C-alpha positions as CSV (number, residue, x, y, z in Angstrom):
1,M,-21.2,8.0,16.3
2,K,-18.0,7.3,17.9
3,I,-15.7,4.6,16.3
4,N,-12.2,3.8,17.8
5,A,-9.2,2.2,15.7
6,K,-5.4,1.9,15.9
7,S,-2.7,1.4,13.4
8,K,1.2,0.8,14.3
9,N,3.9,2.0,11.9
10,N,5.5,-1.3,11.7
11,Y,7.0,-3.1,8.7
12,K,3.9,-5.1,7.9
13,T,1.6,-1.8,7.8
14,I,4.2,0.0,5.5
15,K,4.7,-2.9,3.3
16,N,1.0,-3.2,2.6
17,Y,0.6,0.4,2.1
18,T,3.7,0.6,-0.3
19,R,2.4,-2.4,-2.3
20,T,-1.1,-1.1,-2.4
21,M,0.1,2.3,-4.0
22,V,2.5,0.5,-6.3
23,F,0.1,-2.2,-7.7
24,R,-3.0,-0.1,-7.3
25,K,-6.1,-2.2,-8.0
26,T,-4.8,-5.7,-8.6
27,N,-3.6,-8.0,-5.9
28,P,0.0,-7.2,-5.4
29,L,1.3,-10.8,-4.8
30,K,-0.8,-11.9,-7.8
31,K,0.3,-9.3,-10.1
32,M,4.0,-10.0,-9.1
33,L,3.9,-13.6,-9.6
34,I,2.2,-13.3,-13.0
35,F,4.7,-10.8,-14.1
36,C,7.6,-12.7,-13.0
37,L,6.2,-15.9,-14.7
38,I,5.9,-14.0,-17.9
39,A,9.4,-12.8,-17.5
40,V,10.9,-16.1,-16.7
41,V,9.1,-17.8,-19.6
42,L,10.3,-15.1,-22.1
43,A,13.8,-15.5,-20.8
44,A,13.7,-19.3,-21.1
45,V,12.4,-19.0,-24.7
46,L,15.1,-16.5,-25.5
47,I,17.8,-18.7,-24.1
48,L,16.5,-21.8,-25.8
49,E,16.4,-19.7,-29.1
50,M,19.9,-18.6,-28.7
51,Y,20.9,-22.2,-27.9
52,L,19.2,-23.6,-31.1
53,L,20.0,-20.8,-33.4
54,G,23.1,-19.1,-32.1
55,A,23.5,-16.1,-30.1
56,H,22.5,-13.0,-32.0
57,A,22.2,-9.4,-30.9
58,V,18.5,-9.2,-30.8
59,P,17.7,-12.1,-28.4
60,I,20.5,-11.2,-26.2
61,V,19.1,-7.6,-25.9
62,L,15.6,-9.1,-25.3
63,L,17.1,-11.4,-22.7
64,I,18.6,-8.5,-20.8
65,I,15.3,-6.5,-21.0
66,A,13.5,-9.4,-19.5
67,I,15.9,-10.0,-16.6
68,L,15.9,-6.2,-16.0
69,M,12.1,-6.2,-16.0
70,L,12.1,-9.2,-13.6
71,L,14.5,-7.8,-11.3
72,F,12.6,-4.4,-11.2
73,E,9.3,-6.1,-10.3
74,L,11.1,-8.0,-7.5
75,F,12.5,-4.7,-6.3
76,L,8.9,-3.0,-6.3
77,Y,7.6,-5.9,-4.3
78,F,10.3,-6.7,-1.9
79,G,12.7,-3.8,-1.9
80,L,10.6,-0.7,-1.9
81,P,8.6,-1.5,1.2
82,R,11.8,-1.8,3.1
83,I,13.1,1.5,1.9
84,R,9.9,3.1,2.7
85,Y,9.9,1.6,6.4
86,H,13.5,2.8,7.0
87,E,12.5,6.2,5.8
88,L,10.2,6.4,8.8
89,A,13.3,7.0,10.9
90,E,12.0,7.8,14.5
91,L,8.4,7.3,13.6
92,K,9.1,3.5,13.2
93,G,6.8,1.7,15.7
94,C,4.7,4.8,16.3
95,T,0.9,4.1,17.2
96,N,-1.6,6.1,15.9
97,E,-5.1,6.0,17.6
98,Y,-8.2,7.2,15.9
99,V,-11.4,8.3,17.0
100,F,-14.1,8.8,14.3
101,T,-17.0,11.1,15.4
102,S,-19.9,12.3,13.3
103,D,-18.0,15.5,12.2
104,S,-14.3,14.8,12.5
105,I,-11.3,12.5,13.2
106,R,-9.0,12.8,16.4
107,I,-5.6,11.4,15.7
108,T,-3.3,10.6,18.6
109,A,0.2,9.5,17.8
110,Y,2.6,8.2,20.6
111,D,5.8,6.0,21.0
112,N,9.5,6.5,21.0
113,G,9.6,9.7,22.7
114,Y,7.0,11.4,20.3
115,S,3.5,12.3,21.2
116,G,1.0,14.4,19.3
117,E,-2.6,14.9,18.6
118,E,-4.6,16.4,15.9
119,R,-8.1,16.9,14.8
120,I,-9.3,17.0,11.3
121,D,-12.6,17.5,9.6
122,Y,-13.7,14.8,7.1
123,T,-13.8,17.7,4.5
124,V,-10.1,17.9,4.6
125,L,-9.8,14.4,3.1
126,R,-8.9,14.0,-0.6
127,R,-9.5,10.4,-1.0
128,A,-9.7,7.0,0.7
129,I,-8.6,3.6,-0.5
130,E,-9.9,0.4,1.3
131,T,-8.3,-3.0,1.2
132,S,-9.3,-6.1,3.2
133,K,-6.9,-5.2,6.0
134,Y,-6.6,-1.4,5.9
135,L,-8.3,1.8,5.2
136,Y,-5.9,4.6,3.8
137,L,-7.3,8.1,4.3
138,F,-5.3,10.7,2.3
139,Q,-5.2,14.3,3.5
140,N,-3.0,15.3,0.7
141,K,-0.1,13.6,-1.5
142,G,2.4,13.4,1.4
143,K,0.0,12.7,4.3
144,V,-1.9,9.5,4.7
145,Y,-3.6,8.0,7.8
146,I,-3.4,4.1,7.9
147,V,-6.3,2.7,9.7
148,D,-6.1,-1.2,10.7
149,K,-9.5,-2.5,10.1
150,S,-9.1,-5.2,12.6
151,S,-8.6,-2.7,15.3
152,I,-12.1,-1.0,15.0
153,T,-14.2,-1.1,18.0
154,G,-17.2,1.0,19.0
155,G,-18.8,0.6,15.8
156,T,-18.6,-1.5,12.5
157,T,-16.3,-1.1,9.5
158,E,-19.5,-0.6,7.4
159,A,-20.6,2.4,9.4
160,L,-17.0,4.0,9.3
161,Q,-17.2,3.3,5.3
162,E,-20.8,5.1,5.1
163,K,-19.4,8.1,6.9
164,I,-16.3,8.6,4.9
165,R,-18.1,7.5,1.7
166,S,-20.8,10.2,2.3
167,V,-18.1,12.9,2.3
168,L,-15.8,11.6,-0.4
169,D,-18.3,10.0,-2.9
170,D,-16.4,8.9,-5.8
171,R,-13.1,9.4,-4.3
172,Y,-13.6,6.5,-1.9
173,V,-12.2,3.4,-3.6
174,K,-12.4,-0.3,-2.5
175,Y,-9.8,-2.6,-3.8
176,N,-10.9,-6.3,-3.7
177,Y,-7.8,-7.9,-2.0
């Protein structure tokens, strides 16, 4: 088995990774929109109540909470991915090339004056998360390899899934979005 793949540390990749980690098993866009809709409806009801019955402390506090929850949700969806991307510093734009063999993964990283290569056994992977566009391979809490599924050559996505699933078993999770 020899399957090749690539991934680039661009904003789109980091945005998708951050949203996957924050929103977990649910579609990030859908969850954000539903939450924002609920917060806006709640705020509208509270404003209407204050208009009809007068401004009291409880509706004002609830309105402030609804607005803060809305702003926090918007921050998680739009702001946090941008912050994570800027944290990459000199690794912005870095390209990772992966070669998946029957017993290990060879990772080559290059760009912006940086170059490096490492080989890891599948057994060092702690978990994997798959979405429709990406495969996230976690070596530990601080290190994740992001594989762009559209870049896979020399084999199929299914063959790669089978190999990683055979090692990780129930620590391989597929999100349906």
